[in-house]
N, C-alpha and C positions, 0 to 999 in steps of 0.2 A: 378489440380490433383497432389498429392504428388508423390515423387520418389518411394514410397512403391508399387505403382500400376504397375503391369506388363501389365495386360489386362484392356482395357478401354471400349471396346464394342461399339465404335462410328467410326469404320473404320479409326482409327488413323494411320494405316500403309500407307493409300492412295495408291500410286503406288508401284512398286517393290522397296524394300529397297536397298539402296546402300550398297556396300560391307562393308563400314566402320560402318554404322548403324547396319547392320546384325551382324558383329562381336561384336559390343558394347552390343547388345541385348543378343547375346549368352553368352557372358562373364558374364553379369549380372545374367542370369538364372543359369549358372554353379556355381557361387559363393554364391548362396543362401545356408545358413547354415540350414541343416535339423535338426529337434528335435532329441535329442539323441536316443529316442525310435523309430525313423523312419528312421535310417540309415541302408542301405542294403549292396550292393556290395562294394568291395574295388576298389579304383582308380587303383591300380597296376594290376588289372584284365583287364584294358582297354588299348588299343593302340590308342593314340590320332590321329595318322596319318590314321589308318584304320577307326576310328570313324568319322573323318571329311570327309573322302572319301564317306563313306556310307550316311552321311547326305547330302552331295552335290548331290548324286544320288537321294535322297528323294525329295530335293528341285526341281530338274529338273522334277521329276515325278509329283510333285504337280502342276507345271506350265501347264501340259497338262490336268488337271482335271478342265475344264471350269465350269461345274455345281457346283463343290464344292467351287470354287473361288467366284462364284456369291452369293452362300449361305453366305459365310463369309463376303463378302463386303457389302451385303445388310442388314445384321443384325444391329440392333440399340438398344442401351440402353439409357435411358434419365438420367438426373442428379437429378431426384427426386424419393423419395421412392414410391413404394417398388423396383423399378428397381435398385437402388443403392445397395439394399441388394444382388441382383444377382451378381453385380459387385464385391462386397466385398467377396462374397462366393467363386467365381472363384479364385481371388488372394489369399485368405487364404488357399484354397485347394492346390494351387501351393507351397506355403511356408510350409504348414504342411504335404505335401505328403499324402493327404487324398482324397478319391473318393468323387465325388459330386452326390447327389441324387436330381434330378430336377423334381418336380411335376408341374402340371398346366393343363389348359384346352387344348384340341386338337387345334393345329394351333397357339399356343401362342409363339412359337419360341424355344421350348426346344431343339429339334434336331439341329436347326440352330446355337444354342450356341456353340456346339462342333466345327462346321466349322469356326465360327467367331474367336474362340480361336486359332485354327491352322493357320488360315490365318493372323490374326493380329501379332502373335508371330513368324510366318514363321517357323513352326515346321514340315513341310511336310504334306503329305496326312493324312486325318483322317482315322484311323483304325476303321471300323464299324462292329459291331456284332448285328444283328436284332434277337431278342429273340422270340421264339415260345414256346408253351407248351412242345415241345419235345427237347428243347435245353439242352445240358449237359455241364458240365465244360470242359470235354476232347474235345468236339467239338470246343469250344472256344480256347483251348490251342494248339491242333495239331491234324493232321490226319495221320495215318499210313496205307499205302496201301499194306497190307500183300498179297492180292491176286495178284496184279501186280508183286510183288517180287517173289512169287512162280512160276508164269507163266514164268518170265524171267529166273529163276533158272532152269526150265525144258528145256528151249530152249538153254541155255548156260551152260552146265554141267561143263565145264572147267573154266570159268571165272565168278566169283561171283561179282555182281554189288555192289557198296557201299550202305550200308543200308540207309544212309541219303538221297539218291535219292528217296526213297519211303516215306519220311516224309515231311509234309508241315505244318508250323505253322499257326495257326488261327489268327484272329485278336487280341484275348486276349494274346496268346503266343508271337506274334510279339511285342506287346506293352511292354512286360517285358524283352526284350533283353537289355543287359547292353549297356548303352550309357550315355554320358555326358548331353545330352539334352533329355527331356521327350518327348514321343509321346503323341498325343491326341487319346484317345480311346473312342468311342461312343458305349455304351451298350443300345441299343434302345428298349423301352417298356419292361423293366425288370419285370413289374408287370404281364406280360403274361406268365412268366416262371413257371416251375414246382415248387412246394412249397419248394423243397430242394435246388434249385440252389443258392438263396442268401446265405444260410448257407455254401454251398460248396465253395463260393467265399471268405469266411471269412479268411481262412488259407492263401490264395494267397495274399489278401490285407494286411495281418499282416506280413507275412514273406517275401513278394516280390520275391518269387522264386517257381520254380516247377521243376519236373524232367520228363524225357521221359524214361519210364521203358525199352523200346526196346533198347535204346542206352546205358542206365546204365548197363544192362546185358552184352551188347557187350563190353563196356569198361572194366568191371571186368574180362571178359574172356581174353581181351588182356593183361591186367596186370598180370593175372595169368600165361599166356603163357610166358610172358617176364621173370617173376621171376623164373619160372622153368628152364630157360635157363641161369640164372646168376650162376656163380660159386663162388661168394663172399657173405659173410653174410651181407654186408653193402649195403642194397638195396636203390638206388637212385630213390625213388618214384616220385619226381618231374619230372625227365627225363622220367619215364615211362608214366606219365600222358600226356606228350606232344604228345604221339603217339595216344592218344585217342581223336582225333578231328574229328568231323563229319559235313560235309557240308549239310545243309538242305535248303529247299525253305521257303520263308516267305510269308506273305500276300501281300507284296509290289511286284508288277509286275517286274520280271526280277532281283530281288535283293535276292541273297542267303547269308547265314551267316554260320559261323563255331561255332559249339557248343562244348564245352569241357566237356568230361566225361558224356554227356547226361543230364547235369544239367544247367538250365537257372536261373540267378539271376539278377535282375535289379540293376542299379546304381542310375539313376534318376528315381524316381517313376513316372509312366505315369500320365498324366492329364486325369482322368476318369470321363466321364459324363454319368450317368445312368438316363434315362428318364422314367417317370412314369405318366400315366394318372389318377392315384389314384383309380384304379379298385380293389386294395387289399392293406392290410397293410403288413408291414414286421416285422420280429422278432426284438426285442429290441437290441439284440447283433449286428445285422446288422446295424440298424440305428445308434447305438452309434459309429460305425467306419466310418460313412459317415458325410459329411457336407450337411445338408438338407436345401433346399431353394425352394420357390414356384415362378415360372415364372409368373409374373403378366399379366393380360389382358391389351393390350395397350390402352393408353388414346388418345384423339383426337390429341394432339400434336405429340405423338409418332407414331400414324398412318400417320400423314402427312410426318413425317421423313422417315418412311418405304416406303410410296408411292413415295416419291421424289427419294429415293435410287434405286427403281425398275424402275421408268418410267422417271426420270429426271425432273429438275426444269421447263423446257420450257413446256412440256406436262402438268404438274401440273398447271401452270399458265394459259395456253391456254384453258384447260378444267376444270377450277376451279368450275364453276357452276355444272357440271355433277358429278364431284368428290365429292363435298360438299354434294349434294343430296344423293349420295350413302352412304357417311359416316354417315349422319344423320339417315339413315334407319338401318345402321349397328350397331352403338353404342347403347347399351341397355339404357332405361330410367332409372331414379334414382330409386333405390330400386330393380331393376331387375338384374339378373346375365347374364353374357355373354353366349350366346348360339349359337354363330357363330365363325368360324375360320378366321384368317386374310387373308388366301390364298383365301377364298371365296370372300372377298372384292376385292382382287387384280384381281381375275378372272372377276368379274363384271366390274371393271374399264377398264380392257383390252377390253372387248366386247363393252362397251359404248363409248370408245374414238376412235374406228376405224372409218375410212371413211364410211364404209357401215354398220354402227351400226343400230340397230332397231330405227325407227323414230316415229311410231304411238304410242300414249300414252299407249294403251291397250297392245301392243306388248312389249313395254319397261317394263311395270309393270309385265307382265307374265314372262319375262326373268329374271328380277331382283328377283322375288320370287323363281324362279327355282335355280338360282345361289347362293342365300343367304338363302336357306332353313335352319331353326334352327336345330342344331344337336340334339336337345332334341326331335324333332318331330318324331313320329313313322312313319314307312312306310305304 
């Protein structure tokens, strides 16, 4: 594997990275030169000490997310095509500051890819946005609780609470906060979205910034009040803007950030993984701005690696006969398409390798058919 690769997809991180290796990896990611047309915020907008402190908090937060860690550790990509294309796409997306659009059959590992990237590169918790037909761009960016603010204002007529207390950034908005290191953002099942959402995302993906109108209006009001009080014609607008700082909540538990002037602009473009089951096509303008790749269905060798990652080498060897029998029934015959998900095979292996697993042949066959029912089979 050449030095160009940042993400490998084979649990290269192993255990917790040492401080030296973590620093080396972070510096390598920081020093990547973005294409001239994909450069966003300015470095002077960042405070290295504050940024490092926030990322240390994120790393601590990630250590408590055991399910996410397992998803990342157990993900595997082989060294043969078409799996190598997925690896190349992830690394190219990091260098080019482009979102990834991952298609593939259900259960092929599209969602797990995001957790594997965050785990292997030690970039903190994955920011996850699960899409429905009702999802909107603003929902992903932030939520403003105007009702709570009004209620508090009625209770406390004399003391107005800071407006930032009623604003919480969504997964999308949190991902675009300025930082030296990129966050991993999972936009899951984007093909389920309203027809307009992909187009709504285009400007954000191209400009790397967004604004919160409620804060922008308040910011302008503050500047106006300050300028009215100045008796000189030489307005020091930079000093005025430092007063327009708003502390808001983020998607990360217990981690608040300060937003200046109501505008958010990324420095390191986030690593965006958008998954799709292929239930619809997307506009060409949207596809042009993404790196598109299909997650392949796992081969026999890849399935073995996945099973060993989940259950361990010992169980795999001790129950080799049972596992091979299940794999034989799981893998489609030549010329047939994959009609089952990998987690169906893992469920079956878990059942049939237990001490009290079904023993009678007819029981085993009935349970196997239940657990590995083809996804294409109608109810």
